[in-house]
VOGU-3710 file (C-alpha; in Angstrom, 3 decimals, decimal comma):
1> mkvkmfgkew> 94,669/101,407/88,662  97,046/99,450/90,870  98,215/100,017/94,426  101,358/98,355/95,724  101,617/97,735/99,445  102,777/94,998/101,803  104,698/93,362/98,955  101,523/92,871/96,936  99,678/94,660/94,161  95,955/95,363/94,412
11> kikniaykek> 93,841/96,251/91,399  91,367/98,994/92,248  88,713/100,780/90,246  89,494/104,079/88,591  87,089/106,764/89,703  85,661/109,805/87,966  86,040/113,444/88,947  82,702/113,563/90,793  83,651/110,603/93,002  87,035/112,198/93,728
21> rklwhgsira> 85,215/115,349/94,844  83,044/113,304/97,229  86,130/111,705/98,742  87,839/115,070/99,015  84,859/116,539/100,841  84,925/113,548/103,206  88,578/114,220/103,952  87,826/117,860/104,782  85,237/116,676/107,313  87,619/114,055/108,782
31> fdgdvvkqde> 90,673/116,263/109,271  90,319/119,559/111,122  93,864/120,910/111,230  95,800/118,488/113,422  92,621/116,927/114,812  91,254/113,716/113,305  87,515/113,271/113,731  87,408/109,478/114,039  83,791/108,957/112,977  84,349/111,059/109,857
41> yfalmeqvee> 87,679/109,336/109,171  86,120/105,880/109,270  83,246/107,081/107,083  85,868/108,307/104,589  87,680/104,944/104,650  84,354/103,193/104,000  83,749/105,524/101,026  87,242/104,758/99,712  86,623/101,036/100,127  83,340/101,245/98,238
51> ssglkekdyi> 84,833/103,354/95,448  87,860/101,073/95,078  85,851/97,895/94,643  87,880/96,168/97,355  85,988/93,554/99,372  86,729/91,565/102,510  88,007/88,647/100,414  90,675/90,929/98,896  92,363/91,754/102,197  95,052/89,096/102,143
61> nkdnkpldms> 98,788/89,645/102,034  101,375/88,189/99,675  101,557/85,077/101,902  97,792/84,574/101,535  97,158/85,567/105,171  94,476/88,066/106,174  95,428/91,672/106,788  94,670/93,011/110,239  92,405/96,039/110,660  95,261/98,544/110,899
71> eidlllqevf> 96,779/97,166/107,669  93,401/97,465/105,932  93,202/101,115/107,019  96,747/101,732/105,764  95,854/100,168/102,423  92,693/102,275/102,131  94,692/105,399/103,041  97,103/104,580/100,220  94,188/104,128/97,818  92,835/107,527/98,907
81> tqymgiekkg> 96,278/109,106/98,443  96,519/107,765/94,925  92,968/108,793/94,059  93,735/112,347/95,186  97,135/112,419/93,447  98,847/113,334/96,705  102,610/112,790/96,734  104,214/111,319/99,818  106,766/113,497/101,599  110,201/112,190/102,407
//
């Protein structure tokens, strides 16, 4: 599976149904209506990172410069979105 973001393409692991369910359950814990439970959110992003196979060395942009922490979170959110098959609005 590939994720395109920041003008670059990342290759990530495909995951099985059971792993998708774990991630889904993590998202339910992280998002309570309009409230984001930060500890649960970061735990979810760590689960996504582990499932994806992405490592610290992978977090570089198309210009070979490191991503900042907010960009890493955005990338992991995109990975989660693709794992869940969620379409973006707009």
